[in-house]
C-alpha positions in Angstrom: -23.3 25.9 21.8 -22.9 25.0 18.2 -19.9 25.3 15.9 -21.8 27.7 13.6 -22.3 30.1 16.5 -18.5 30.1 17.3 -17.6 30.6 13.6 -20.0 33.6 13.3 -18.5 35.1 16.5 -14.9 34.7 15.5 -15.4 36.2 12.0 -17.3 39.1 13.4 -14.6 39.6 16.1 -11.9 39.7 13.4 -13.8 42.1 11.1 -15.6 44.1 13.8 -18.4 44.6 11.4 -21.5 42.4 11.2 -22.3 43.2 7.5 -18.8 42.3 6.4 -18.8 39.2 8.5 -22.1 38.0 7.1 -20.9 38.5 3.6 -17.7 36.5 4.3 -19.8 33.7 5.8 -22.2 33.8 3.0 -25.3 34.5 5.1 -27.6 37.5 5.6 -26.8 40.0 8.2 -30.0 39.3 10.2 -29.0 35.6 10.4 -25.6 36.6 11.7 -27.1 38.9 14.3 -29.4 36.1 15.4 -26.4 33.7 15.8 -24.6 36.2 17.9 -27.6 36.9 20.1 -28.2 33.2 20.6 -24.6 32.8 21.7 -24.7 35.7 24.1 -28.0 34.4 25.5 -26.4 31.0 26.1 -23.3 32.6 27.8 -25.4 35.1 29.7 -23.2 38.0 28.7 -22.5 40.5 25.9 -19.7 39.8 23.5 -19.9 43.0 21.4 -20.7 46.6 21.9 -22.1 48.5 18.9 -20.3 51.7 17.7 -21.1 54.1 14.8 -19.3 52.2 12.1 -19.4 48.6 13.4 -18.9 46.7 16.6 -16.1 46.2 19.1 -15.5 43.4 21.5 -16.4 43.7 25.1 -13.9 42.5 27.7 -15.8 39.2 27.9 -15.7 39.0 24.1 -11.9 39.5 24.0 -11.5 36.8 26.6 -13.7 34.4 24.7 -12.0 34.8 21.3 -9.0 32.5 21.8 -11.1 29.8 23.3 -13.6 30.0 20.5 -10.8 29.8 18.0 -9.3 26.7 19.8 -12.7 25.0 19.8 -13.1 25.6 16.1 -9.6 24.3 15.4 -10.3 21.2 17.5 -13.6 20.5 15.8 -11.9 20.8 12.4 -9.2 18.4 13.4 -11.8 16.0 14.7 -13.8 16.2 11.4 -10.6 15.8 9.4 -9.6 12.7 11.4 -13.1 11.2 11.0 -12.9 11.7 7.2 -9.4 10.2 7.0 -10.7 7.2 8.9 -13.7 6.9 6.5 -11.3 7.0 3.6 -9.1 4.3 5.2 -6.2 6.7 6.0 -6.1 5.9 9.7 -5.6 2.5 11.3 -3.2 -0.5 11.2 -2.4 -3.0 8.4 -0.3 -6.1 8.6 1.2 -7.3 5.2 2.8 -10.6 4.4 5.6 -11.0 1.9 8.4 -13.4 1.1 10.5 -12.7 -2.0 8.1 -10.0 -3.2 10.3 -7.1 -2.1 12.6 -7.8 -5.1 9.9 -6.3 -7.3 11.1 -2.7 -7.5 7.4 -1.4 -7.5 6.7 -2.9 -4.0 9.4 -1.1 -2.0 8.5 2.1 -3.8 4.8 1.6 -3.0 5.6 1.0 0.7 7.8 4.1 0.9 5.1 6.2 -0.8 2.5 4.8 1.6 4.6 5.3 4.8 5.2 8.9 3.7 1.8 9.9 2.4 -0.3 8.2 5.1 1.6 8.5 8.4 -1.6 7.8 10.4 -1.6 4.2 9.2 0.7 1.8 11.0 2.0 -0.8 8.5 3.7 -3.9 9.8 5.5 -6.5 7.5 5.6 -10.2 8.0 8.1 -12.4 6.1 6.3 -15.7 5.4 6.0 -18.3 2.7 2.9 -18.7 0.6 1.2 -21.4 2.6 1.8 -19.5 5.8 0.5 -16.3 4.2 -2.7 -18.1 3.3 -3.2 -19.5 6.8 -2.5 -16.1 8.4 -4.9 -14.3 6.1 -7.7 -16.8 6.9 -7.0 -16.6 10.6 -6.9 -12.7 10.4 -3.3 -12.6 11.7 -2.4 -10.5 8.6 -4.5 -8.4 6.4 -2.8 -8.6 3.0 -0.1 -10.6 1.3 2.1 -10.2 -1.7 3.0 -13.4 -3.5 3.5 -15.1 -6.9 0.6 -17.4 -6.9 -1.8 -19.3 -9.3 -5.2 -17.8 -8.9 -6.9 -21.2 -9.4 -5.2 -22.6 -6.3 -6.3 -19.9 -3.8 -8.4 -20.9 -0.8 -12.1 -20.0 -1.5 -12.1 -17.1 0.9 -9.2 -15.3 -0.7 -8.8 -13.3 -3.9 -6.0 -11.8 -5.9 -5.4 -8.3 -7.2 -2.8 -7.8 -10.0 0.2 -5.8 -8.9 3.1 -6.3 -11.2 4.6 -8.6 -13.8 8.3 -9.5 -14.4 10.0 -11.5 -17.1 11.7 -14.8 -16.1 15.4 -15.0 -16.9 17.8 -17.9 -17.1 20.9 -18.1 -14.8 23.8 -20.3 -15.9 27.3 -20.7 -14.2 29.9 -19.2 -16.4 32.0 -22.4 -16.3 29.1 -24.4 -17.8 29.6 -24.9 -21.5 25.9 -23.9 -22.1 26.8 -20.3 -21.0 28.3 -19.8 -24.5 26.0 -22.0 -26.4 22.5 -21.0 -25.1 20.6 -19.1 -27.9 17.1 -19.2 -26.4 16.1 -22.8 -27.0 15.2 -24.3 -23.6 15.5 -27.9 -24.8 19.3 -27.5 -24.7 18.9 -27.5 -20.9 17.7 -31.1 -20.8 19.7 -33.1 -18.3 20.9 -30.0 -16.4 20.5 -29.7 -12.7 18.1 -26.9 -11.7 18.0 -24.8 -8.5 14.4 -23.8 -7.7 12.6 -22.3 -4.8 10.8 -24.8 -2.6 7.1 -23.7 -2.5 3.8 -25.6 -2.3 3.1 -27.8 -5.3 0.7 -26.2 -7.8 0.7 -22.8 -6.0 3.8 -20.6 -6.3 6.6 -19.4 -8.5 8.3 -22.8 -9.0 5.1 -24.5 -10.1 4.5 -21.7 -12.6 8.1 -21.9 -13.9 7.9 -25.6 -14.4 4.7 -25.4 -16.3 6.2 -22.7 -18.5 9.2 -25.0 -19.1 7.0 -27.9 -20.1 5.2 -25.6 -22.6 8.7 -25.2 -24.2 9.5 -28.9 -24.3 11.7 -28.8 -21.2 10.9 -31.2 -18.3 13.3 -30.6 -15.4 13.6 -33.7 -13.2 17.0 -33.1 -11.5 16.0 -30.3 -9.1 17.7 -28.9 -6.0 15.1 -27.1 -3.9 16.0 -24.2 -1.6 13.9 -22.3 1.0 15.0 -18.9 -0.1 14.9 -17.2 -3.5 17.8 -15.0 -2.4 20.2 -17.9 -2.3 19.7 -19.0 -5.9 22.1 -16.6 -7.6 24.9 -17.6 -5.2 24.2 -21.3 -5.7 24.3 -20.9 -9.5 27.6 -19.0 -9.2 28.9 -21.9 -7.1 28.1 -24.2 -10.0 25.3 -26.2 -8.3 23.1 -25.8 -11.2 21.1 -23.5 -13.5 17.9 -21.6 -12.6 15.0 -19.6 -14.0 14.0 -16.7 -11.7 12.1 -13.4 -12.0 14.2 -10.7 -13.6 14.3 -8.4 -10.4 16.3 -11.1 -8.7 19.0 -10.5 -11.3 20.0 -7.5 -9.2 21.5 -10.1 -6.8 23.6 -11.7 -9.6 27.4 -11.9 -9.0 30.6 -12.9 -10.8 30.3 -16.4 -12.1 26.8 -16.1 -13.5 25.6 -15.5 -17.0 22.1 -14.1 -17.4 19.8 -14.7 -20.4 16.5 -13.1 -21.1 13.7 -15.6 -22.0 11.4 -14.1 -24.7 8.7 -16.8 -24.6 5.4 -15.1 -23.7 4.7 -17.6 -20.9 8.0 -16.9 -19.3 6.7 -14.2 -17.0 5.9 -14.0 -13.3 3.0 -12.1 -11.8 3.1 -10.6 -8.4 -0.3 -10.5 -6.8 -1.8 -8.7 -3.8 -3.9 -11.2 -1.9 -6.8 -10.3 0.3 -9.9 -11.8 1.9 -13.0 -11.7 -0.3 -15.1 -10.3 2.5 -12.7 -7.6 3.6 -14.4 -4.6 5.1 -11.6 -2.7 6.8 -11.4 0.9 5.3 -7.6 0.9 5.8 -7.1 -2.4 4.0 -9.4 -1.4 1.1 -7.6 1.9 0.9 -4.2 0.2 0.6 -5.5 -2.2 -2.1 -6.7 0.9 -4.1 -3.3 2.6 -3.7 -1.4 -0.6 -4.6 -3.4 -1.2 -7.8 -2.8 2.4 -8.9 0.9 2.1 -8.1 1.5 -1.3 -9.6 
């Protein structure tokens, strides 16, 4: 019993007229009649009784209608599910992040994804850059969001641009530089800096230090912390100054002055990291959505 036989039967049953049913289905009436005859032969019973102006259902036909409709609906659901899976809209994805959720685009992307594609189960893993690399290579996570130098990625990983933020300077308000800073970073020589502890040459701090050196600033008195979130509070406590991505400024508090840095290199790029040989439809679909959103 084929789906086309059931569809022909249901439409004919609804219209009680073979010519009208054939027209609605976009086929010739003889073809429709042949479909119905084949179905009746397979079932071993008559589904219709002819009348002057059309056809009416037999008792067997009336009993068969709801089951035929259910079979069609189930088939359509199965087809739709298969197509969603092919498009990557069904499955599971595990995503690593650390401080990336400060970027306003990322929470918005995740909320959009959770809402639009409910058949994909997304789990989030908070981990540092080095741990994200290891978990990606070991297939413990599927994707990662991080601020990273592309040239320092392991060979089997690649980056996709997601978003970019300006870097901003945070100074305690009791530091004399809070009233004297006019954009020249060299005035910060000798200051103590508070930076995120991340692998040398890979993450945000390495990028920030390189940008500082391009502007004739070479921080050497650095207090490293494991969490980016703690930096505004430490600056407010007078521990030192810091340069952080602008979205982190949402965590600023009394006691901190914020200064925009207009140098072109004072930016921080958030990348989506994946395996080069990724084949999962769900993962590739997320990458496509993320690039459009970012």
